N, CA and C atoms as a LAMMPS dump frame, in Angstrom:
ITEM: TIMESTEP
0
ITEM: NUMBER OF ATOMS
201
ITEM: BOX BOUNDS ff ff ff
-5.0000000000000000e+02 5.0000000000000000e+02
-5.0000000000000000e+02 5.0000000000000000e+02
-5.0000000000000000e+02 5.0000000000000000e+02
ITEM: ATOMS id mol type element x y z
1 1 1 N -165.29 203.784 -226.913
2 1 2 C -165.229 203.612 -228.528
3 1 3 C -166.548 202.84 -228.936
4 2 1 N -167.075 203.43 -229.846
5 2 2 C -168.408 202.622 -230.494
6 2 3 C -168.215 201.491 -231.206
7 3 1 N -168.731 200.6 -231.13
8 3 2 C -168.561 199.237 -232.074
9 3 3 C -168.638 199.491 -233.504
10 4 1 N -169.428 200.575 -234.052
11 4 2 C -169.333 200.662 -235.339
12 4 3 C -168.113 201.229 -235.933
13 5 1 N -167.412 202.198 -235.127
14 5 2 C -166.318 202.592 -235.55
15 5 3 C -165.096 201.578 -235.415
16 6 1 N -165.301 200.71 -234.606
17 6 2 C -164.133 199.569 -234.614
18 6 3 C -164.488 198.812 -235.912
19 7 1 N -165.869 198.31 -236.1
20 7 2 C -165.945 197.473 -237.387
21 7 3 C -165.677 198.258 -238.572
22 8 1 N -165.944 199.297 -238.609
23 8 2 C -165.403 200.045 -239.914
24 8 3 C -163.822 200.065 -239.951
25 9 1 N -163.015 200.327 -238.909
26 9 2 C -161.77 200.054 -239.102
27 9 3 C -161.109 198.729 -239.514
28 10 1 N -161.909 197.825 -238.727
29 10 2 C -161.463 196.467 -239.226
30 10 3 C -161.649 196.033 -240.674
31 11 1 N -162.958 196.574 -241.175
32 11 2 C -163.301 196.452 -242.561
33 11 3 C -162.226 197.216 -243.366
34 12 1 N -161.811 198.611 -242.97
35 12 2 C -160.723 199.213 -243.97
36 12 3 C -159.328 198.306 -243.734
37 13 1 N -159.028 197.855 -242.688
38 13 2 C -157.66 196.978 -242.58
39 13 3 C -157.888 195.717 -243.342
40 14 1 N -158.998 195.163 -243.482
41 14 2 C -158.942 193.972 -244.301
42 14 3 C -159.04 194.385 -245.682
43 15 1 N -159.563 195.395 -246.254
44 15 2 C -159.46 196.042 -247.509
45 15 3 C -158.009 196.29 -247.866
46 16 1 N -157.285 196.824 -246.852
47 16 2 C -155.766 197.173 -247.082
48 16 3 C -155.08 196.15 -247.307
49 17 1 N -155.405 194.966 -246.502
50 17 2 C -154.515 193.683 -246.63
51 17 3 C -154.979 193.125 -247.939
52 18 1 N -156.155 192.854 -248.271
53 18 2 C -156.445 192.292 -249.725
54 18 3 C -155.676 193.038 -250.84
55 19 1 N -155.871 194.472 -250.75
56 19 2 C -155.234 195.221 -251.945
57 19 3 C -153.754 194.994 -251.912
58 20 1 N -153.328 195.148 -250.596
59 20 2 C -151.621 194.928 -250.759
60 20 3 C -151.32 193.543 -251.243
61 21 1 N -152.199 192.444 -251.022
62 21 2 C -151.627 191.174 -251.645
63 21 3 C -151.872 190.955 -253.088
64 22 1 N -152.761 191.738 -253.543
65 22 2 C -153.14 191.813 -254.966
66 22 3 C -151.986 192.815 -255.545
67 23 1 N -151.603 193.699 -255.099
68 23 2 C -150.624 194.567 -255.575
69 23 3 C -149.368 193.934 -255.546
70 24 1 N -149.079 193.164 -254.388
71 24 2 C -147.79 192.366 -254.283
72 24 3 C -147.566 191.541 -255.482
73 25 1 N -148.734 190.71 -255.915
74 25 2 C -148.838 189.781 -256.915
75 25 3 C -148.473 190.354 -258.172
76 26 1 N -149.007 191.5 -258.427
77 26 2 C -148.799 192.103 -259.722
78 26 3 C -147.294 192.816 -259.802
79 27 1 N -146.962 193.392 -258.698
80 27 2 C -145.762 194.102 -258.712
81 27 3 C -144.573 193.017 -258.656
82 28 1 N -144.72 191.935 -258.155
83 28 2 C -143.706 190.905 -257.985
84 28 3 C -143.312 190.514 -259.347
85 29 1 N -144.084 190.584 -260.273
86 29 2 C -143.896 190.087 -261.591
87 29 3 C -142.684 191.044 -262.262
88 30 1 N -142.325 192.082 -261.73
89 30 2 C -141.425 193.16 -262.175
90 30 3 C -140.053 192.55 -262.213
91 31 1 N -139.736 191.582 -261.239
92 31 2 C -138.516 190.944 -261.192
93 31 3 C -138.531 189.587 -261.443
94 32 1 N -139.51 189.005 -261.921
95 32 2 C -139.454 187.733 -262.258
96 32 3 C -138.61 187.373 -263.552
97 33 1 N -138.244 185.986 -263.607
98 33 2 C -137.377 185.781 -264.861
99 33 3 C -138.227 185.705 -266.135
100 34 1 N -139.608 185.546 -265.877
101 34 2 C -140.195 185.306 -267.332
102 34 3 C -141.536 186.314 -266.924
103 35 1 N -141.826 187.227 -267.984
104 35 2 C -142.897 188.228 -267.982
105 35 3 C -143.504 188.082 -269.257
106 36 1 N -144.884 187.642 -268.897
107 36 2 C -145.821 187.464 -270.15
108 36 3 C -146.551 188.87 -270.652
109 37 1 N -146.33 189.856 -269.891
110 37 2 C -147.087 191.155 -270.268
111 37 3 C -146 192.27 -270.12
112 38 1 N -146.255 193.304 -270.825
113 38 2 C -145.182 194.539 -270.636
114 38 3 C -145.263 195.089 -269.323
115 39 1 N -144.06 195.49 -268.936
116 39 2 C -143.836 196.102 -267.582
117 39 3 C -144.722 197.159 -267.165
118 40 1 N -145.498 197.928 -268.05
119 40 2 C -146.58 198.912 -267.913
120 40 3 C -147.725 198.157 -267.396
121 41 1 N -147.95 197.042 -267.787
122 41 2 C -149.196 196.366 -267.292
123 41 3 C -149.015 196.139 -265.877
124 42 1 N -147.894 195.467 -265.461
125 42 2 C -147.82 195.366 -264.036
126 42 3 C -147.931 196.456 -263.034
127 43 1 N -147.007 197.717 -263.694
128 43 2 C -147.265 198.898 -262.991
129 43 3 C -148.75 199.5 -262.746
130 44 1 N -149.439 199.424 -263.894
131 44 2 C -150.8 199.9 -263.979
132 44 3 C -151.721 199.191 -262.983
133 45 1 N -151.461 197.951 -262.749
134 45 2 C -152.34 197.264 -261.734
135 45 3 C -151.716 197.235 -260.497
136 46 1 N -150.471 197.115 -260.26
137 46 2 C -149.931 197.296 -258.967
138 46 3 C -149.888 198.644 -258.052
139 47 1 N -149.373 199.574 -258.786
140 47 2 C -149.313 200.828 -258.32
141 47 3 C -150.508 201.596 -257.633
142 48 1 N -151.71 201.537 -258.49
143 48 2 C -153.042 202.034 -257.839
144 48 3 C -153.458 201.063 -256.702
145 49 1 N -153.464 199.837 -256.862
146 49 2 C -153.807 198.794 -255.89
147 49 3 C -152.969 199.285 -254.351
148 50 1 N -151.602 199.614 -254.562
149 50 2 C -150.751 199.696 -253.391
150 50 3 C -151.062 201.236 -252.938
151 51 1 N -151.516 202.122 -253.696
152 51 2 C -151.992 203.334 -253.192
153 51 3 C -153.199 203.341 -252.497
154 52 1 N -154.22 202.635 -253.082
155 52 2 C -155.43 202.28 -252.451
156 52 3 C -155.426 201.495 -251.13
157 53 1 N -154.272 200.621 -251.115
158 53 2 C -154.123 199.884 -249.798
159 53 3 C -153.706 200.851 -248.6
160 54 1 N -152.768 201.741 -249.123
161 54 2 C -152.145 202.767 -248.008
162 54 3 C -153.351 203.674 -247.591
163 55 1 N -154.104 204.057 -248.404
164 55 2 C -155.266 204.986 -248.311
165 55 3 C -156.386 204.176 -247.187
166 56 1 N -156.433 203.007 -247.455
167 56 2 C -157.491 202.411 -246.685
168 56 3 C -156.723 202.294 -245.296
169 57 1 N -155.784 201.968 -245.193
170 57 2 C -154.871 201.779 -243.765
171 57 3 C -154.921 203.139 -243.068
172 58 1 N -154.564 204.2 -243.827
173 58 2 C -154.576 205.572 -243.343
174 58 3 C -155.837 205.956 -242.944
175 59 1 N -157.02 205.585 -243.511
176 59 2 C -158.366 205.929 -243.191
177 59 3 C -158.743 205.016 -241.93
178 60 1 N -158.148 203.845 -241.723
179 60 2 C -158.695 202.971 -240.625
180 60 3 C -158.091 203.711 -239.475
181 61 1 N -156.808 204.252 -239.59
182 61 2 C -156.191 204.786 -238.448
183 61 3 C -157.022 206.105 -237.897
184 62 1 N -157.392 206.721 -239.077
185 62 2 C -158.07 208.11 -238.742
186 62 3 C -159.487 207.664 -238.255
187 63 1 N -160.074 206.692 -238.372
188 63 2 C -161.226 206.425 -237.819
189 63 3 C -161.085 205.99 -236.476
190 64 1 N -160.037 205.307 -236.183
191 64 2 C -159.864 204.882 -234.73
192 64 3 C -159.336 205.911 -233.947
193 65 1 N -158.761 207.013 -234.468
194 65 2 C -158.168 208.211 -233.606
195 65 3 C -159.144 209.234 -233.466
196 66 1 N -160.312 209.237 -234.325
197 66 2 C -161.12 210.221 -234.268
198 66 3 C -161.975 210.532 -232.909
199 67 1 N -162.101 211.747 -232.582
200 67 2 C -162.632 211.704 -231.036
201 67 3 C -164.027 212.028 -231.133
């Protein structure tokens, strides 16, 4: 397996982890006792980041499994 493919997969995994943490930070405010913004704000920030995180993870798997 080429080194560049492994490095690309590691980069995509790192992006997925960072986006998942940011998405968790936004979405965790949905069930907090105090909300300083409307619910839609947390959803508009958290859900796209969660989707991007999943897409990066799927891309990393695809890069590693490519022949």
